[in-house]
C-alpha positions in Angstrom: 16.4 -10.0 -12.2 15.2 -7.0 -10.5 15.1 -6.4 -7.0 12.7 -4.1 -5.6 11.7 -3.2 -1.5 8.3 -1.0 -1.0 9.0 1.0 2.0 5.9 2.3 4.0 4.9 5.7 3.3 2.2 7.4 4.6 -0.4 5.1 3.2 1.1 3.9 0.6 4.4 2.6 -0.8 6.8 3.9 -2.4 9.8 1.7 -4.0 13.8 0.6 -3.6 15.5 -0.7 -6.0 17.8 -2.8 -4.4 20.2 -4.1 -7.4 21.3 -0.8 -6.7 23.0 -0.9 -3.4 25.4 -3.4 -4.0 25.4 -5.9 -1.3 23.0 -5.5 0.9 21.1 -6.7 4.1 17.5 -6.4 4.6 16.9 -6.5 8.2 13.0 -6.7 9.2 10.6 -9.2 11.4 9.4 -12.7 10.1 6.4 -12.7 8.5 3.9 -13.7 10.9 1.8 -16.9 9.7 -1.3 -16.2 11.5 -5.0 -17.1 9.7 -7.0 -17.0 13.0 -9.4 -14.5 13.2 -8.3 -11.3 14.7 -11.8 -11.3 16.6 -11.1 -14.3 17.7 -7.4 -13.5 19.3 -8.9 -10.8 20.8 -11.5 -13.5 22.9 -10.2 -15.9 23.4 -7.2 -13.9 25.3 -10.9 -11.8 27.4 -11.7 -15.4 28.5 -8.3 -17.1 29.6 -6.9 -13.3 31.7 -3.4 -13.8 33.1 -3.1 -13.3 36.9 -6.8 -12.1 37.2 -10.6 -12.6 37.3 -12.3 -12.5 34.2 -13.9 -9.0 33.7 -17.5 -11.0 33.7 -16.3 -11.7 37.4 -14.7 -7.7 37.6 -17.5 -6.3 36.2 -20.4 -8.0 38.3 -20.7 -5.8 41.0 -20.0 -2.6 39.5 -21.6 0.5 37.2 -18.8 2.9 36.3 -16.3 2.1 33.4 -13.6 3.7 32.8 -11.9 1.9 29.5 -8.2 3.9 28.2 -7.4 3.8 25.1 -4.5 4.8 22.9 -5.2 7.6 20.8 -4.3 8.0 16.7 -0.8 8.4 17.2 -0.9 4.3 17.5 -3.1 2.0 14.8 -4.9 0.6 18.2 -7.6 -1.6 16.0 -10.3 -0.1 18.9 -13.3 -1.0 16.7 -12.5 -4.9 17.3 -11.1 -4.7 20.9 -13.5 -2.1 22.4 -17.0 -4.3 21.2 -14.6 -7.3 22.9 -14.2 -5.7 26.5 -17.8 -4.6 27.1 -19.0 -8.0 25.2 -17.1 -9.6 28.2 -19.1 -7.8 31.0 -21.1 -9.4 33.5 -24.5 -7.4 32.5 -25.6 -6.2 29.2 -23.8 -3.2 28.4 -26.9 -1.0 28.7 -26.6 -1.7 32.4 -23.7 0.2 33.0 -22.1 3.7 32.7 -19.6 3.5 30.6 -16.7 5.9 29.7 -13.8 6.0 27.1 -10.8 8.2 28.4 -8.2 8.9 24.9 -4.5 8.8 26.5 -3.4 12.1 24.3 -0.2 12.5 27.1 0.9 15.5 25.5 0.1 14.9 22.3 -3.0 17.3 20.9 -6.8 16.3 21.4 -7.9 14.1 18.9 -10.7 15.8 16.8 -14.3 14.2 16.2 -13.6 13.1 12.4 -10.2 11.4 14.0 -12.4 9.5 16.3 -14.9 8.3 14.2 -12.4 7.2 12.2 -10.1 5.5 14.9 -13.1 4.2 16.9 -16.0 3.8 14.2 -19.2 5.6 14.3 -21.5 3.0 16.9 -18.7 3.8 19.4 -18.5 7.3 19.0 -22.6 7.4 19.2 -22.9 4.8 21.8 -20.7 6.2 23.8 -18.8 8.9 25.9 -15.4 9.7 25.0 -13.2 12.4 26.6 -9.8 13.6 25.3 -7.6 13.9 28.1 -5.4 17.1 28.5 -2.6 16.8 30.3 -2.3 20.6 30.7 -5.9 21.5 31.5 -5.6 21.4 35.6 -9.8 21.0 36.4 -9.3 17.2 34.4 -6.4 16.0 37.3 -6.5 14.2 40.7 -3.3 14.0 42.5 -2.8 10.2 44.0 0.2 11.1 45.6 4.0 10.9 45.4 5.6 7.6 43.2 9.1 6.7 45.0 11.3 8.9 42.3 9.7 12.2 44.2 7.1 13.1 41.3 4.0 14.1 42.0 1.5 11.4 40.3 -1.3 13.8 38.6 -3.5 11.7 37.2 -6.9 12.3 35.0 -9.6 12.5 37.8 -12.0 10.3 36.0 -9.7 7.3 37.5 -11.0 8.2 40.9 -14.6 8.8 39.8 -15.4 5.3 38.1 -15.5 2.4 39.7 -13.6 0.1 37.6 -10.1 1.3 35.7 -10.1 -1.0 32.4 -7.1 0.1 29.4 -6.4 -1.6 26.3 -3.2 -0.7 24.7 -1.0 -2.0 21.0 2.4 -3.5 21.8 6.1 -2.1 20.3 9.2 -1.6 20.9 9.3 2.4 22.6 12.2 3.7 22.1 13.0 5.4 25.8 10.3 3.0 27.6 11.3 -0.3 26.1 7.6 -1.0 25.2 4.6 0.9 24.6 1.1 -0.4 26.2 0.4 -1.7 29.4 1.8 0.9 32.3 1.7 3.2 29.4 -1.6 3.9 29.1 -1.8 5.5 32.9 1.7 7.5 32.5 2.1 9.3 30.3 -1.6 8.4 29.0 -3.9 9.8 31.4 -1.3 12.3 33.4 -0.7 15.5 34.1 2.2 17.4 32.6 4.1 18.4 35.6 4.4 14.5 35.5 5.5 13.3 32.5 7.7 15.8 32.6 9.8 14.3 35.7 9.2 10.9 34.0 10.9 12.0 30.9 13.6 14.2 32.2 17.1 14.6 30.9 18.9 12.4 33.4 16.3 8.7 32.6 16.2 9.5 29.0 19.7 9.6 28.7 20.1 6.3 31.3 21.2 3.7 28.8 18.5 1.1 30.0 16.1 3.5 29.2 15.9 2.6 25.4 14.1 -0.2 22.9 13.1 -3.4 24.0 14.1 -3.0 27.0 12.1 -3.0 30.7 15.3 -4.7 32.7 16.5 -1.5 35.0 14.5 1.3 32.9 13.7 4.0 35.4 11.3 5.7 32.6 9.4 2.0 33.1 9.5 1.4 36.6 7.9 4.3 37.6 5.2 3.9 34.8 4.8 1.4 36.4 4.0 2.3 39.8 1.9 4.5 38.5 -0.3 2.4 37.2 -0.8 0.3 40.4 -1.4 4.0 42.3 -4.0 4.7 39.5 -6.0 1.1 40.3 -5.7 0.0 37.0 -7.7 -3.2 37.9 -7.3 -5.4 34.0 -5.6 -4.4 30.5 -6.3 -6.0 27.4 -3.1 -5.4 24.6 -2.8 -7.0 21.3 0.3 -6.8 19.2 0.3 -6.4 15.2 1.7 -7.8 12.4 3.1 -5.7 9.3 -0.5 -5.1 7.6 -1.8 -3.6 10.6 -3.5 -7.2 12.2 -4.3 -8.9 15.4 -2.0 -11.6 15.5 -1.4 -12.0 19.2 -4.1 -10.6 22.4 -3.3 -10.4 25.9 -5.8 -10.1 28.7 -5.5 -9.5 32.7 -3.8 -8.0 35.2 -1.4 -5.6 34.2 1.7 -6.4 34.5 2.1 -9.9 34.1 -0.4 -9.7 30.5 2.1 -6.8 29.3 4.9 -8.5 29.8 4.1 -11.4 28.6 2.7 -9.3 25.5 6.4 -7.8 24.6 7.9 -11.2 25.7 6.1 -12.5 22.7 6.4 -8.7 20.5 10.3 -9.4 21.7 10.3 -12.5 19.3 8.7 -11.7 16.0 9.7 -8.6 15.7 14.1 -9.3 16.5 16.4 -9.7 14.4 19.9 -10.8 13.5 21.5 -7.8 12.3 25.4 -5.9 11.6 26.8 -2.3 11.7 26.5 -1.2 8.5 27.8 3.0 6.5 24.1 3.4 5.6 21.1 2.3 6.8 17.6 3.2 4.8 15.0 3.2 7.0 11.1 4.9 7.8 8.8 5.3 10.2 6.7 1.7 9.4 3.5 4.6 7.1 0.6 6.3 8.8 0.5 6.8 11.3 3.7 6.8 12.7 5.0 8.7 10.3 2.8 11.7 10.2 5.7 14.0 11.4 8.6 14.6 12.0 8.1 13.9 15.8 7.2 10.9 15.9 9.8 10.0 13.4 12.3 10.3 15.8 11.8 6.4 16.7 12.6 5.3 13.5 16.0 7.2 13.0 16.8 6.2 16.6 15.9 2.4 15.9 18.3 2.9 12.7 21.0 4.0 14.7 21.2 1.1 16.7 23.0 -0.7 13.1 24.9 2.3 11.9 28.8 2.5 11.8 30.0 5.5 13.8 30.0 8.4 11.4 27.7 6.7 8.8 24.5 7.9 6.9 20.7 7.4 8.5 18.7 7.7 4.9 14.5 7.4 6.4 11.5 8.3 4.6 8.6 9.5 6.0 5.2 11.7 4.6 5.3 14.0 7.3 1.7 15.2 6.2 1.6 17.2 9.0 5.0 18.7 9.3 7.2 18.8 12.5 3.9 18.2 14.4 5.0 19.6 17.6 5.3 22.7 18.1 7.7 22.8 21.3 9.4 19.8 19.5 9.8 22.9 16.2 11.2 25.3 18.4 13.6 23.9 20.6 15.6 22.6 17.6 15.6 26.0 15.5 16.5 28.0 19.1 20.0 26.1 18.6 22.5 27.4 15.9 24.5 23.8 15.4 24.1 20.3 16.8 26.6 20.9 19.6 25.0 23.6 20.8 21.3 21.1 20.8 22.9 18.4 21.7 24.4 20.2 25.3 21.2 22.5 25.5 18.8 19.0 25.2 20.7 17.1 27.5 20.9 19.8 30.4 18.0 20.1 33.2 15.3 21.3 33.0 12.5 19.2 31.7 10.4 20.7 29.4 7.5 19.3 26.6 8.9 17.6 23.8 12.1 18.2 25.1 13.2 14.3 25.5 12.1 13.9 21.5 15.0 16.3 21.2 17.7 15.1 22.8 17.2 11.8 21.4 17.4 13.4 17.8 20.2 15.3 18.9 21.8 12.3 20.2 21.6 10.7 16.2 22.8 13.9 15.2 26.0 14.4 16.7 27.2 10.4 15.4 25.2 10.6 12.0 24.1 12.2 9.0 20.7 12.4 8.7 19.1 12.3 5.4 14.7 12.8 5.5 12.8 11.8 1.9 9.8 13.6 3.3 6.8 15.5 1.2 5.8 17.3 4.3 8.9 18.6 5.1 11.0 21.2 2.3 14.8 21.7 2.3 15.0 24.9 4.0 13.5 23.6 7.3 15.0 20.6 6.5 17.9 22.4 6.6 16.8 24.4 9.7 16.6 21.3 12.2 20.1 20.1 10.9 18.8 17.1 8.5 19.6 16.8 4.9 17.0 16.6 2.3 15.9 14.8 -0.5 13.1 14.6 -2.8 13.3 11.2 -3.5 14.6 7.7 -2.4 16.7 7.5 -5.2 18.4 11.1 -4.2 18.7 10.5 -0.9 20.4 7.2 -1.6 23.1 9.3 -4.4 24.0 11.6 -1.6 25.0 9.0 0.8 26.9 7.4 -0.9 28.3 10.9 -2.0 29.5 11.0 1.9 30.0 7.4 2.3 31.8 6.6 -0.8 31.0 4.1 -3.6 32.0 0.9 -1.3 29.7 1.5 1.0 28.0 -0.9 3.0 24.3 -0.7 3.3 21.2 -1.6 5.6 17.6 -1.6 4.4 15.0 -1.8 7.2 11.7 -1.1 6.4 9.4 -1.4 9.1 11.8 1.0 10.9 10.1 1.7 15.0 8.4 -2.0 14.8 12.0 -3.9 14.0 14.2 -5.0 17.0 17.6 -5.7 15.6 20.2 -7.7 17.3 24.1 -6.4 16.8 25.9 -9.3 15.6 29.6 -8.4 13.5 29.5 -11.4 12.4 26.6 -12.0 10.1 26.6 -11.6 6.2 25.5 -9.4 4.0 23.3 -10.7 1.2 24.6 -10.1 -1.8 
């Protein structure tokens, strides 16, 4: 009987024949059985905020409201969440001066057509939408120094509005622990100098700066402090299932609501796993696999359960190719993986260096095979990756490296999986 596993790839799926893998371990979050309407889930969260008075009460005496939202590197269901937030205000929306600020961090600005796709025509036509640009000093205000000594530059719209609200999407984040919550402020609407200090090699190298961990995480700690100094008053964060539908919503105090959401996501996405010779992963399809810069997240997750000297196969469309010029140039500036790892682990902190640092850490320990339509063999080799035109070719190359008896893991949802290593678990034959 055939066993075929579908792997998210861009906006479609590719198929992997499990029968050709021998004994295989399938590592994926348990499906969430939730048939509740998405809008009901969000509305109930807003009506029963955690550690905060309601938005209705918060908006009673204010006029200018800033809503901070994600850019399109996250599958944020803003067409549902932004209208729900605004419907929760005390007065009719026409009373308020509402601005939506896109938390791009150091990502490129969203284009108009991307905004329409992300937010919908109604939101785009009714409200002022602003792209945050971290390198534009005219957009920034000095909020003082964080306890680390980092100067907190934030978008000036935060001081020009009476109430700051953010929405976000919670998933494991490979060095901040989880996305959402405080990340809307830092790196979301912070200045480049502030982001670079937060993402410096020393912080990235911390054993606590890893996926699904907040305890002792220096990056998380500083982001949380920045959110408080930036006067973030209220958040709405959501958890999504594998079809990117809302299954959980968490509203209220930025710390309490986000912490509760992270605990929910950890329960939802954690799965026991053992280390294997080969790990086949994805970056969970579009929008996360739009470029190689983002795909480092899937590679890092796979590295948690591959044996030393093993092989990681990552299937990612990379429609935008490498995605970030700084990221690409940093890799191309080095002649070997050893040189890359050494340079990226040392000061100073520069744009996108953290992403290369994490990729270099994986490249030093494992062979990485990339299945991608967007990045060809010539470019793959320059980036120290092994290229494959199909998942079948990638599997053949992996077995040539590790031998026909190699143990295999398939992780279809990549970075939205939290593998909990348990070397005693049995492979599924």
